[in-house]
C-alpha positions in Angstrom: 0.2 12.9 -31.1 1.7 14.3 -27.2 3.7 11.7 -25.7 2.8 10.7 -22.5 5.1 12.1 -19.8 6.1 8.8 -17.9 8.6 9.1 -13.9 9.4 5.9 -13.0 11.3 5.1 -9.1 13.9 2.7 -10.1 17.2 1.5 -8.5 18.4 -1.9 -7.7 16.2 -4.2 -9.1 17.9 -2.8 -12.4 20.4 -0.7 -13.9 19.4 2.8 -14.9 21.7 2.0 -18.5 19.1 -1.4 -19.0 15.9 0.4 -18.2 16.6 3.1 -20.5 17.1 0.9 -23.2 13.4 -0.7 -22.5 11.8 2.9 -22.2 11.9 6.8 -22.4 11.0 8.1 -19.0 12.2 10.7 -16.8 14.1 8.2 -14.2 13.8 9.0 -10.2 15.7 7.0 -7.5 14.1 5.0 -5.1 10.5 6.2 -3.9 9.9 7.5 -0.4 7.6 9.0 1.1 6.9 12.4 0.0 7.8 12.2 -3.9 4.4 11.9 -5.1 3.3 14.7 -3.3 6.2 17.0 -4.7 5.5 15.2 -8.7 1.9 16.1 -7.9 2.4 20.1 -8.6 3.1 19.0 -11.8 1.8 15.6 -12.7 2.7 13.4 -15.2 0.7 11.0 -16.9 2.2 7.8 -15.9 4.0 7.2 -12.6 5.8 3.4 -12.4 6.9 2.4 -9.1 10.3 -0.3 -8.6 11.8 0.5 -6.1 11.5 2.1 -2.8 13.2 3.0 0.4 12.0 0.3 3.3 14.0 0.9 6.3 16.4 3.9 5.8 13.9 6.6 5.9 9.0 6.3 5.5 8.2 4.8 2.9 6.2 5.8 0.3 2.2 6.1 1.7 -0.7 4.5 0.1 -2.1 7.9 0.5 -0.5 9.7 -1.6 -0.8 7.1 -4.1 -4.4 7.4 -3.7 -4.4 10.7 -4.3 -1.8 10.7 -7.4 -5.4 7.8 -8.6 -7.7 10.5 -7.7 -5.9 12.5 -10.0 -5.9 10.6 -12.6 -2.3 9.7 -12.9 -1.8 6.2 -14.5 0.6 4.2 -11.4 2.2 0.8 -12.1 4.2 -1.2 -9.9 5.6 -4.2 -10.1 9.2 -6.3 -8.5 9.5 -4.5 -5.1 8.7 -2.1 -3.3 6.1 -1.5 -6.5 4.7 -4.8 -6.0 4.1 -4.4 -2.7 2.0 -1.2 -2.8 0.0 -2.4 -6.2 -1.1 -5.9 -4.3 -2.2 -3.5 -1.5 -3.8 -0.5 -3.9 -5.0 -2.5 -7.1 -9.1 -1.9 -5.7 -8.0 1.7 -6.1 -6.9 1.7 -9.5 -3.1 1.2 -9.5 -2.0 -1.5 -11.7 0.3 -4.1 -10.7 2.7 -6.4 -12.9 4.6 -9.5 -12.4 5.4 -12.2 -10.1 6.1 -10.6 -7.4 3.2 -8.7 -7.2 1.0 -11.8 -8.1 2.9 -13.6 -4.6 1.8 -10.3 -3.1 -2.2 -10.1 -4.4 -2.0 -14.2 -3.5 -1.1 -14.1 0.0 2.0 -16.2 -0.7 4.2 -13.9 0.6 3.4 -10.5 2.9 6.2 -8.8 4.8 8.2 -6.1 3.0 11.1 -8.4 4.5 10.7 -10.6 0.6 11.9 -7.6 -1.6 14.2 -5.6 0.8 17.8 -6.0 0.1 20.9 -3.9 0.8 22.7 -2.0 -2.2 25.6 0.6 -2.9 23.8 4.0 -2.6 26.5 5.1 -5.8 26.2 2.1 -7.8 22.8 1.1 -6.9 25.0 -2.7 -7.0 23.3 -5.6 -5.0 25.5 -6.4 -1.7 22.3 -8.9 -0.5 19.8 -11.0 -2.1 15.8 -10.6 -2.0 14.0 -13.5 -0.2 12.0 -13.7 -3.0 13.9 -14.5 -5.7 16.1 -16.8 -3.2 13.1 -18.8 -2.7 12.3 -18.9 -6.2 15.3 -20.8 -6.9 15.5 -22.8 -4.2 12.0 -24.3 -5.4 13.7 -24.4 -9.2 16.7 -26.3 -8.4 14.0 -28.4 -6.2 12.1 -28.9 -9.4 15.4 -29.8 -11.4 16.2 -32.5 -8.9 19.1 -30.9 -7.4 17.5 -30.8 -4.3 14.8 -32.3 -2.2 11.6 -30.3 -1.3 13.2 -31.1 2.7 16.3 -29.5 1.5 14.3 -26.4 -0.4 12.3 -25.8 3.1 15.5 -26.3 4.9 17.4 -23.3 2.7 14.3 -20.8 2.3 14.0 -21.0 6.3 17.6 -20.5 6.9 17.2 -17.4 4.3 14.3 -16.2 6.6 16.6 -16.2 9.7 18.9 -14.1 8.6 19.0 -10.1 8.9 18.5 -9.2 5.2 21.7 -6.6 4.8 23.4 -10.1 5.2 21.0 -12.3 3.0 23.7 -14.0 0.7 24.1 -17.1 -1.3 26.8 -17.9 0.3 25.9 -17.3 3.4 22.5 -19.1 3.5 24.3 -21.8 1.8 26.9 -22.2 4.6 24.4 -21.5 7.5 22.6 -24.1 5.8 24.0 -27.3 7.0 23.7 -28.9 3.9 26.6 -31.2 2.4 29.4 -30.0 0.5 28.5 -31.8 -2.6 24.8 -30.6 -3.1 26.0 -27.0 -1.7 27.9 -27.2 -5.4 25.7 -28.4 -7.0 23.3 -25.6 -6.2 25.8 -23.3 -6.7 26.6 -24.4 -10.4 22.9 -23.9 -10.7 22.4 -21.3 -9.1 25.8 -19.4 -11.2 23.9 -21.3 -15.1 20.2 -21.1 -14.3 19.2 -18.8 -11.5 16.9 -16.1 -12.0 16.6 -12.3 -10.4 12.5 -11.9 -10.4 12.8 -8.7 -9.0 15.3 -7.8 -12.4 12.3 -9.6 -14.7 10.0 -7.9 -12.9 10.9 -4.3 -13.4 11.8 -5.5 -17.1 8.1 -6.2 -17.3 6.9 -3.3 -15.6 8.5 -1.0 -18.0 7.4 -2.7 -20.8 3.7 -2.5 -20.0 4.5 1.8 -19.7 5.9 1.7 -23.2 2.8 0.4 -24.8 -0.2 2.1 -22.5 -2.1 4.3 -24.7 
């Protein structure tokens, strides 16, 4: 049986060493405009889009993804840029996976600002937090009774106002105006139970592709 040729565009959502443990594939840095067009000179069987550039250079276009689909390439997205593009192009056959994709598809989030982060280009270490993960964790803290719904809304609005490269939990908590006792409780919750849903979705994308027939 011929093994599928799989290309994955990945960056800060999941460390490369962790991705390689899940799926044997040809891993590329976060996708930018023109990357798929280059790939289509010798099309792979599957393209997985997890991370992509947003503001540093032009983002991957709808047109090149549509061209890949038209040429019979299976295109799967989730977690970050992949979630955004798959929510826009699932009607054309792009496959969306995960929580972030569902939030885009259902109109709960709409902006690329919700998943945009900054990272060290050499290590891919996160230097800011994604708003979509922050929102998820604030709601979970609310469900646990650690904060009120008003607190959750205040934290989200505070995070939203901070330019994404400076968006960290410490900055949001400090800017929120919540009392110190509540802030300490939230910090403990985040340390013990906080989730990075972009990371979780990246794992889901890789596992989905791994089990493609």
